[in-house]
DRENSE-852018 format. One line per field, with one value per atom (N, C-alpha, C, O, CB): residue in three letters; x, y, z. Coordinates in steps of 0.2 Angstrom, whole numbers, plus 5000, padded with zeros to 4 digits. Each point is the difference from the previous one (the first is absolute). Glycine has a CB too. Example, Ala and Ser with C-alpha at 12.3 -4.5 7.8 and 13.67 -1.06 7.14 Angstrom:
BEGIN
residuo [ALA|ALA|ALA|ALA|ALA|SER|SER|SER|SER|SER];
x [5066|4996|5004|5005|4986|5007|5004|4996|5003|5003];
y [4972|5006|5006|4999|4995|5011|5006|5005|5006|4991];
z [5039|5000|5000|5003|5003|4990|5001|5003|5001|4989];
This chain:
BEGIN
residuo [MET|MET|MET|MET|MET|SER|SER|SER|SER|SER|PHE|PHE|PHE|PHE|PHE|ARG|ARG|ARG|ARG|ARG|SER|SER|SER|SER|SER|HIS|HIS|HIS|HIS|HIS|MET|MET|MET|MET|MET|ASP|ASP|ASP|ASP|ASP|ILE|ILE|ILE|ILE|ILE|ALA|ALA|ALA|ALA|ALA|LEU|LEU|LEU|LEU|LEU|ARG|ARG|ARG|ARG|ARG|GLU|GLU|GLU|GLU|GLU|GLY|GLY|GLY|GLY|GLY|ARG|ARG|ARG|ARG|ARG|ALA|ALA|ALA|ALA|ALA|ALA|ALA|ALA|ALA|ALA|ALA|ALA|ALA|ALA|ALA|ALA|ALA|ALA|ALA|ALA|ARG|ARG|ARG|ARG|ARG|GLY|GLY|GLY|GLY|GLY|GLU|GLU|GLU|GLU|GLU|VAL|VAL|VAL|VAL|VAL|PRO|PRO|PRO|PRO|PRO|VAL|VAL|VAL|VAL|VAL|GLY|GLY|GLY|GLY|GLY|ALA|ALA|ALA|ALA|ALA|VAL|VAL|VAL|VAL|VAL|ILE|ILE|ILE|ILE|ILE|VAL|VAL|VAL|VAL|VAL|ALA|ALA|ALA|ALA|ALA|PRO|PRO|PRO|PRO|PRO|SER|SER|SER|SER|SER|GLY|GLY|GLY|GLY|GLY|ALA|ALA|ALA|ALA|ALA|ILE|ILE|ILE|ILE|ILE|VAL|VAL|VAL|VAL|VAL|ALA|ALA|ALA|ALA|ALA|ALA|ALA|ALA|ALA|ALA|ALA|ALA|ALA|ALA|ALA|GLY|GLY|GLY|GLY|GLY|ASN|ASN|ASN|ASN|ASN|ARG|ARG|ARG|ARG|ARG|THR|THR|THR|THR|THR|ARG|ARG|ARG|ARG|ARG|GLU|GLU|GLU|GLU|GLU|LEU|LEU|LEU|LEU|LEU|ASN|ASN|ASN|ASN|ASN|ASP|ASP|ASP|ASP|ASP|PRO|PRO|PRO|PRO|PRO|THR|THR|THR|THR|THR|ALA|ALA|ALA|ALA|ALA|HIS|HIS|HIS|HIS|HIS|ALA|ALA|ALA|ALA|ALA|GLU|GLU|GLU|GLU|GLU|ILE|ILE|ILE|ILE|ILE|LEU|LEU|LEU|LEU|LEU|ALA|ALA|ALA|ALA|ALA|LEU|LEU|LEU|LEU|LEU|ARG|ARG|ARG|ARG|ARG|ALA|ALA|ALA|ALA|ALA|ALA|ALA|ALA|ALA|ALA|CYS|CYS|CYS|CYS|CYS|ALA|ALA|ALA|ALA|ALA|ALA|ALA|ALA|ALA|ALA|ALA|ALA|ALA|ALA|ALA|GLY|GLY|GLY|GLY|GLY|SER|SER|SER|SER|SER|GLU|GLU|GLU|GLU|GLU|ARG|ARG|ARG|ARG|ARG|LEU|LEU|LEU|LEU|LEU|PRO|PRO|PRO|PRO|PRO|GLY|GLY|GLY|GLY|GLY|HIS|HIS|HIS|HIS|HIS|ALA|ALA|ALA|ALA|ALA|LEU|LEU|LEU|LEU|LEU|TYR|TYR|TYR|TYR|TYR|VAL|VAL|VAL|VAL|VAL|THR|THR|THR|THR|THR|LEU|LEU|LEU|LEU|LEU|GLU|GLU|GLU|GLU|GLU|PRO|PRO|PRO|PRO|PRO|CYS|CYS|CYS|CYS|CYS|PRO|PRO|PRO|PRO|PRO|MET|MET|MET|MET|MET|CYS|CYS|CYS|CYS|CYS|ALA|ALA|ALA|ALA|ALA|ALA|ALA|ALA|ALA|ALA|ALA|ALA|ALA|ALA|ALA|ILE|ILE|ILE|ILE|ILE|SER|SER|SER|SER|SER|PHE|PHE|PHE|PHE|PHE|ALA|ALA|ALA|ALA|ALA|ARG|ARG|ARG|ARG|ARG|ILE|ILE|ILE|ILE|ILE|ALA|ALA|ALA|ALA|ALA|ARG|ARG|ARG|ARG|ARG|LEU|LEU|LEU|LEU|LEU|TYR|TYR|TYR|TYR|TYR|TYR|TYR|TYR|TYR|TYR|GLY|GLY|GLY|GLY|GLY|ALA|ALA|ALA|ALA|ALA|SER|SER|SER|SER|SER|ASP|ASP|ASP|ASP|ASP|PRO|PRO|PRO|PRO|PRO|LYS|LYS|LYS|LYS|LYS|SER|SER|SER|SER|SER|GLY|GLY|GLY|GLY|GLY|GLY|GLY|GLY|GLY|GLY|ILE|ILE|ILE|ILE|ILE|ALA|ALA|ALA|ALA|ALA|GLN|GLN|GLN|GLN|GLN|GLY|GLY|GLY|GLY|GLY|PRO|PRO|PRO|PRO|PRO|ARG|ARG|ARG|ARG|ARG|SER|SER|SER|SER|SER|TYR|TYR|TYR|TYR|TYR|SER|SER|SER|SER|SER|HIS|HIS|HIS|HIS|HIS|PRO|PRO|PRO|PRO|PRO|GLN|GLN|GLN|GLN|GLN|CYS|CYS|CYS|CYS|CYS|HIS|HIS|HIS|HIS|HIS|HIS|HIS|HIS|HIS|HIS|VAL|VAL|VAL|VAL|VAL|PRO|PRO|PRO|PRO|PRO|GLU|GLU|GLU|GLU|GLU|VAL|VAL|VAL|VAL|VAL|TYR|TYR|TYR|TYR|TYR|ASP|ASP|ASP|ASP|ASP|GLY|GLY|GLY|GLY|GLY|ILE|ILE|ILE|ILE|ILE|ASP|ASP|ASP|ASP|ASP|ALA|ALA|ALA|ALA|ALA|ALA|ALA|ALA|ALA|ALA|PRO|PRO|PRO|PRO|PRO|SER|SER|SER|SER|SER|GLU|GLU|GLU|GLU|GLU|ALA|ALA|ALA|ALA|ALA|LEU|LEU|LEU|LEU|LEU|LEU|LEU|LEU|LEU|LEU|ARG|ARG|ARG|ARG|ARG|ASP|ASP|ASP|ASP|ASP|PHE|PHE|PHE|PHE|PHE|PHE|PHE|PHE|PHE|PHE|ARG|ARG|ARG|ARG|ARG|GLU|GLU|GLU|GLU|GLU|ARG|ARG|ARG|ARG|ARG|ARG|ARG|ARG|ARG|ARG|GLN|GLN|GLN|GLN|GLN|CYS|CYS|CYS|CYS|CYS];
x [5091|5003|5007|5000|4990|5019|5003|5005|5000|5000|5005|5000|5006|5002|4992|5008|5004|5003|4997|4994|5019|4999|5003|5005|4993|5001|5003|5007|4999|4989|5017|5002|5006|5004|4989|5008|5007|4997|5004|5002|4988|5001|5002|5004|4987|5006|4998|5012|5003|4980|5021|5007|4999|5005|5002|4990|5007|4998|5004|4997|4990|4998|5008|5002|4980|5020|5006|5004|4999|4998|5009|5004|5001|5004|4992|4999|4997|5002|5005|4982|5009|5001|5009|5004|4980|5018|5011|5000|5002|5004|4993|5003|5000|5006|4986|5004|4996|5002|4998|4989|5016|5005|4996|5001|5009|4984|4993|5003|5004|4985|5008|5000|4997|4994|5005|5006|4994|4994|5000|5007|4988|4993|4995|4999|5000|4999|4992|4996|5002|5001|4991|4993|4997|4999|5001|4996|4995|4992|4999|5013|4984|4994|4995|4999|5005|4991|4997|4993|4998|5014|4984|4993|5001|5004|4991|4995|4996|5004|5004|4985|5009|5001|5007|5001|4989|5014|5008|5003|5006|4990|5002|5002|5004|4998|4993|5015|5004|4998|4998|5007|4994|4997|5006|5000|4983|5019|5005|5007|5001|4988|5017|5005|5005|5000|4999|5005|5004|5004|4999|4995|5014|5005|4999|4995|5013|5000|4998|5002|5006|4993|4999|5000|5001|5000|4990|5011|5001|5004|4998|5002|5010|5002|5001|5002|4997|4999|4998|4992|4999|5006|4989|4996|5000|4998|4995|5014|4999|4994|4995|5012|4992|4991|5003|5000|4990|5011|5002|4993|5000|5016|4978|4995|5001|4995|4997|5013|5001|5001|5003|4998|4998|5002|4998|4998|5001|5002|5000|4990|4996|5024|4978|4995|4992|4995|5016|4993|4997|4999|4995|5012|4997|4998|4997|4997|5010|4993|4996|4994|4994|5014|4993|4990|4996|4994|5013|4998|4996|4997|4995|5009|5002|4998|4995|4995|5016|4991|4993|4990|4994|5021|4989|4990|5000|4995|5001|5008|4998|4997|4994|5016|4995|4996|4995|4996|5008|4994|4993|4994|4994|5016|4994|4992|4998|4994|4997|5016|4996|5007|5005|4985|5007|5005|5002|5005|4991|4999|5000|5003|5002|4987|5012|5003|4998|5003|5007|4984|4998|5002|5000|4990|5011|5002|5009|5002|4981|5020|5007|5004|4998|4999|5012|5004|5005|5000|5000|5004|5007|5005|4998|4998|5008|5005|5007|5004|4988|5012|5006|5004|4999|4996|5011|5009|5002|5004|5000|4992|5002|4996|4995|5010|4994|4991|5002|5004|4996|4993|4999|5000|5000|4996|5004|5001|4994|4994|5016|4991|4990|5000|4994|5004|5008|4990|4999|4995|5005|5001|4999|4994|4996|5017|4989|4997|4995|4994|5014|4993|4991|4994|4995|5011|5000|4995|5000|4994|5010|4999|4995|4994|4994|5014|4994|4995|4988|4994|5024|4986|4994|5002|5001|4995|5005|4999|4996|4996|5012|4994|4994|5003|4997|4985|5025|5003|5000|4999|5007|4994|4996|5004|4996|4991|5020|5006|5005|4997|4999|5011|5003|5006|5001|4990|5014|5005|5008|5000|4990|5015|5006|5006|5000|4994|5009|5007|5005|5001|4997|5006|5005|4996|4996|5017|4989|4997|5004|5005|4995|4997|5006|4999|4995|5003|5008|5000|5000|4997|5008|4999|5000|4993|4998|5012|4986|4996|4993|4997|5011|4990|4996|4993|4999|5012|4985|4992|4995|4995|5003|5004|4994|5003|4997|4999|5011|5002|5005|5000|5000|5001|5005|4996|4995|5013|4996|4999|4991|4997|5016|4984|4995|4994|4995|5011|4994|4998|4991|4995|5016|4991|4993|4995|4995|5010|4994|4994|4998|4994|5011|4998|4997|4997|4998|5010|4991|4997|4991|4998|5017|4983|4993|4996|4994|5008|5003|4998|4999|4996|5013|4996|4999|4994|4999|5012|4985|4999|4995|4994|5012|5002|4997|5008|5004|4984|5014|5006|4998|4995|5008|5004|5002|5002|5003|5002|4994|5003|5008|5001|4988|5015|5005|5008|5002|4989|5011|5006|5007|5002|4993|5008|5007|5005|4998|4998|5009|5006|4999|5004|4997|4996|4998|5005|5001|4985|5021|5005|5004|5002|4993|5005|5004|5011|5004|4984|5011|5008|5002|5005|4995|4996|5003|4999|5004|4993|4997|4998|5004|5000|4986|5015|5010|5004|5000|4999|5004|5006|5001|5006|4993|4995|4995|5006|5006|4977|5015|4999|5006|5003|4986|5013|5006|5006|5002|4992|5008|5003|5001|5005|4990|4999|4998|5005|5005|4981|5012|5003|5007|5002|4988|5012|5007|5003|5005|4994|4998|5002|5002|5005|4990|4998|5003|5006|5005|4982|5014|5006|5005|5003|4992|5007|5007|5000|5005|4993|4995|5003|5005|5004|4980];
y [4920|5003|5003|5006|4996|4991|5008|5001|4998|5001|5007|5005|4997|4995|5014|4993|4998|5006|5005|4986|5009|5006|5000|4997|5008|4998|4999|5005|5004|4992|5005|5004|4998|5004|5003|4983|4999|5001|5003|4989|5009|5001|5005|5001|4994|5011|5009|5001|5003|5003|4987|5000|4996|5001|5000|4996|4997|5005|5001|4984|5021|5003|5008|5003|4993|5005|5004|4998|5002|5000|4994|4995|5001|5001|4990|5008|4998|5009|5002|4986|5017|5006|5001|5001|5005|4994|5001|4998|5004|4995|4995|4993|5007|5002|4981|5021|5002|5007|5005|4986|5010|5006|5005|5006|4992|5000|5003|5002|4996|4996|5013|5002|4994|4999|5015|4981|4994|5000|4999|4997|5006|4998|4997|5002|5012|4981|4994|5000|5000|4993|5006|5000|4997|4999|5008|4991|4994|4999|4998|4996|5006|5000|4995|4996|5014|4990|4993|5000|5004|4993|4999|5001|4997|4997|5002|5006|4994|4994|4998|5004|4994|4993|4998|4994|5004|5007|4996|5000|5002|4991|5005|5001|5008|5005|4985|5008|5004|5002|4996|4999|5012|5000|5007|5001|4995|5006|5004|4999|5000|5007|4993|5001|5006|4999|4985|5022|5003|5003|5002|4998|5001|5004|5008|5002|4987|5014|5006|5002|5001|5001|5000|5001|5010|5002|4984|5016|5005|5003|5003|4995|4998|5000|4999|5003|4997|4994|4993|5004|4999|4988|5017|5002|5009|5004|4984|5011|5012|5001|5001|5003|4994|5000|5002|4996|4989|5023|4998|5002|5003|5000|4991|4997|4993|4997|5014|4985|4994|4996|4995|5007|5003|4994|4996|5000|5005|4990|4991|5000|4996|5001|5009|5001|5000|4997|5012|4998|5003|4992|4998|5019|4981|4994|4995|4998|5006|4992|4997|5003|4998|4999|5005|5007|4999|4999|5013|4991|4997|4997|5000|5005|4988|4991|5000|5000|4995|5003|4999|5004|4999|5002|5003|5003|4998|4998|5015|4986|4998|4994|5000|5003|4991|4994|5000|4996|5002|5008|4999|5005|5003|4999|4998|5007|5004|5001|4987|5016|5004|5009|5001|4983|5018|5006|4997|5001|5010|4986|5000|4995|4997|5008|4992|4994|5000|4999|5001|5000|4997|4994|4995|5011|4995|4990|4998|4995|4996|5014|5000|5004|5004|4997|4991|5004|5002|4998|4992|5013|5004|4997|5002|5014|4981|4999|5004|4995|4998|5011|5002|5000|5001|5005|4994|5000|5009|5001|4988|5016|5003|5007|4998|4996|5009|5008|5000|4999|5015|4989|5001|5007|5004|4985|5013|5008|5006|4998|4996|5012|5002|4999|5001|5013|4985|4997|4995|5000|5004|4989|4994|4997|4995|5005|5007|4999|5003|4998|5003|5003|5003|4998|5002|5008|4981|4997|4995|5000|5002|4992|4999|5002|4997|5004|5004|5002|5001|4999|5010|4993|5000|4994|5001|5015|4976|4994|4998|4996|5002|5007|4997|4992|4996|5015|4988|4995|5000|5006|4995|4993|5003|4996|4999|5003|4995|4999|5003|5002|4991|5008|5005|4997|5002|5006|4987|5000|4998|4997|4998|5011|4999|5000|5002|5005|4990|4999|5005|5000|4989|5015|5006|5008|5003|4988|5009|5010|5001|4997|5007|5003|5008|5004|5002|4999|5001|5006|5006|5005|4988|5005|5005|5002|5006|4989|4998|5002|4998|5000|5002|4996|4995|5003|5006|4990|5001|5005|4999|5003|4997|4995|4995|5005|5004|4981|5011|5002|5007|5002|4984|5016|5005|5006|5000|4992|5012|5006|5001|4999|4997|5005|5002|4996|5003|5001|4989|4996|4999|5002|5001|4993|5004|4995|4999|5007|4991|4996|5007|5000|4985|5018|5005|5008|5003|4991|5006|5006|4996|4995|5013|5000|5000|4997|4997|5014|4990|5004|4990|4998|5018|4980|4994|4995|4997|5006|4996|4997|4992|4999|5012|4982|4995|5001|5005|4988|5002|4999|4993|4997|5015|4986|4991|4997|5004|4996|4995|4999|5000|4996|4997|5009|5001|4996|5001|5011|4985|4995|5000|4996|5001|5006|5001|4996|4994|5016|4991|4994|4993|4996|5009|4993|4992|5001|5004|4993|4996|4997|5008|5003|4985|5015|5006|5001|5004|4999|4991|5000|4996|5002|4997|4998|4998|5006|5002|4987|5011|5007|5007|5004|4992|5006|5006|4994|5001|5010|4985|4997|5000|5000|4993|5007|4997|5007|4999|4992|5015|5008|5002|5004|4998|4996|5001|4998|5004|4994|4996|4996|5004|5002|4987|5012|5000|5010|5000|4988|5018|5003|5006|5005|4990|4996|4998|5000|5003|4993|4999|4998|5005|4999|4993|5013|5006|5004|5002|5000|5000|5003|5000|5004|4999|4989|4995|5003|5000|4987|5015|4996|5009|4999|4989];
z [5435|4995|5002|5001|4996|5003|5001|4994|4994|5020|4989|4996|4998|5003|5001|4990|4992|4998|4998|4998|5005|4995|4996|5000|5006|4989|4993|5000|4995|4999|5009|4997|5000|4999|5002|5001|4993|4996|4997|5004|4996|4990|4999|4996|4999|5010|4998|4999|4995|5019|4995|4996|4994|4997|5014|4987|4994|4994|4995|5008|4998|4993|4998|4995|5009|5005|5003|4997|4994|5015|4990|4999|4990|4996|5019|4985|4993|4998|4996|5005|5001|4997|5002|4995|5007|5002|5000|4997|4996|5012|4988|4995|4994|4998|5006|4994|4992|5005|4998|4993|5014|5003|5000|4998|4999|5007|5002|5008|5004|4987|5011|5007|5002|4999|5002|5004|5003|5002|5006|4996|4995|5008|4993|4994|5019|4992|4998|5004|5006|4988|5003|5001|4998|4994|5007|5004|4997|5004|5006|4991|4999|5001|4999|4995|5003|5011|5002|5001|5005|4999|4993|5000|5007|5003|4985|5013|5005|5002|5004|4991|4998|5001|5001|4999|4993|5010|4999|4995|5001|5004|4988|4995|4996|4998|5004|4999|4994|4996|4996|5005|4996|4992|4998|4994|5008|5001|4999|5003|5007|4990|4997|5005|4994|4994|5015|4994|4996|5003|5005|4989|5003|5001|4996|4997|5004|5004|4997|4995|5001|5006|4986|4991|4998|4995|5004|5005|5000|4989|4995|5024|4985|4996|4993|4995|5014|4993|4996|4994|4994|5021|4989|4995|4996|4996|5011|5000|4998|5002|4996|4990|5021|5001|5011|5005|4981|5014|5005|5008|5005|4987|5006|5003|4998|5001|4999|4998|5000|5005|4999|4994|5015|5007|4997|4995|5016|4994|5002|5004|4998|5007|4999|5003|4990|4997|5019|4983|4995|4992|4998|5008|4993|4997|5000|4995|5004|5008|5004|5001|4997|5007|4997|5000|4993|4999|5008|4989|4995|4995|4996|5008|4996|5000|5004|4998|5000|5008|5005|4999|5001|5008|4988|4999|4993|4999|5008|4988|4991|5002|5000|4991|5011|5004|5000|4997|5008|5001|5007|4994|5002|5015|4978|4995|5007|5003|4985|5014|5005|5002|4998|5008|4998|5000|5007|5002|4991|5011|5008|5000|4995|5010|5002|5003|5006|5005|4988|5006|5009|5000|4997|5005|5005|5006|4997|5001|4998|4996|4996|5008|5004|4979|5013|5009|4992|4994|5026|4984|4994|5006|5006|4986|5006|5001|4999|5000|4998|5002|4998|5005|5006|4985|5006|5002|5002|5004|4984|5010|5002|5006|4999|4990|5015|4999|4991|4996|5019|4987|4994|4999|5005|4994|4995|4999|4999|4999|4995|5008|5001|4991|4997|5015|4985|4993|5002|5004|4984|5011|5000|5007|5000|4994|5015|5006|4995|5000|5012|4984|4998|4995|4999|5004|4993|4993|5005|5000|4986|5020|5007|5002|5001|5001|4998|5004|4993|5000|5010|4987|4996|4992|4994|5010|5000|4997|5004|5000|4995|5011|5010|4997|4997|5006|5000|5003|5008|5003|4987|5012|5005|5005|5005|4990|5007|5001|4997|4995|5008|4998|5001|5003|5006|4995|4997|5004|4994|4995|5018|4993|4995|5006|5006|4982|5009|5004|5001|5006|4991|5000|5003|4999|4996|5000|5007|5004|4994|4998|5018|4980|4995|5005|5002|4984|5017|5002|4995|5000|5010|4985|4995|4998|5001|4995|4999|4997|5002|4995|4998|5010|5004|5000|4999|5010|4991|5001|5006|5000|4987|5018|5002|5006|5004|4989|5008|5007|5003|5005|4994|4997|4997|4997|4997|5001|5002|4994|5000|5005|4985|5006|4998|5002|4999|4994|5011|5004|4996|5002|5010|4984|4996|5002|4996|4993|5015|5004|5005|5002|4998|5002|5005|5000|5004|5000|4988|4997|4997|4997|4999|5008|5001|4993|5000|5008|4985|4993|4999|4996|4999|5008|4999|5001|5005|4996|4993|5002|5002|5001|4998|5001|5003|5002|4998|4996|5011|5004|5000|5001|5007|4990|5000|5008|5003|4984|5014|5007|4999|4995|5011|4996|4999|5005|5006|4988|5003|5003|5003|5004|4988|5006|4999|5002|5002|4999|4999|5004|4997|5002|5010|4983|4997|4995|4996|5004|5003|4997|5000|4996|4995|5015|4997|4997|4997|5012|4994|5001|4993|4998|5017|4983|4993|4996|4996|5005|5000|4994|5003|4995|5000|5008|5001|4998|4994|5019|4988|4996|4992|4998|5010|4988|4995|4998|4998|5005|4998|5000|5001|4996|5008|5002|5002|4994|4995|5019|4988|4994|4992|4997|5011|4989|4995|5000|4997|5001|5004|4999|5002|4998|4999|5009|5000|4996|5001|5003|4990|4995|4995|4997|5008|4993|4995|5002|4996|5000|5012|5000|5002|5003|4995|4999|4998|4992|4996|5014|4988|4993|4997|4994|5001];
């Protein structure tokens, strides 16, 4: 079985988030079968919910579809390095593989800042693959914030 990235769908969700005025982050969860079970973009402003990050919304939808709080064997694709909150939720959901695009030196929780998965309190550590479609993920964020600064 060959690897197939689903970052194109995460990027589409990120662009949709930007169109709604949200920070353009998108996430996709893929079942072990390869089927997409959830996709989401940030909705923190729309929902007035600081936890409505793309990863959290996708996890909620995938868990509801699975009828379980855990998603063993599933993969999560996200355009930006997850923050500490999302990193913890990904661990709690027992996601098997995490693929992300752009690094987040300011708020990242995987390779930056608290490095959530390196702590002994972390009960589950997914396989982590960074830099997947990093250039378009970075461009999406850069363009979004450039436009905001010009307004």
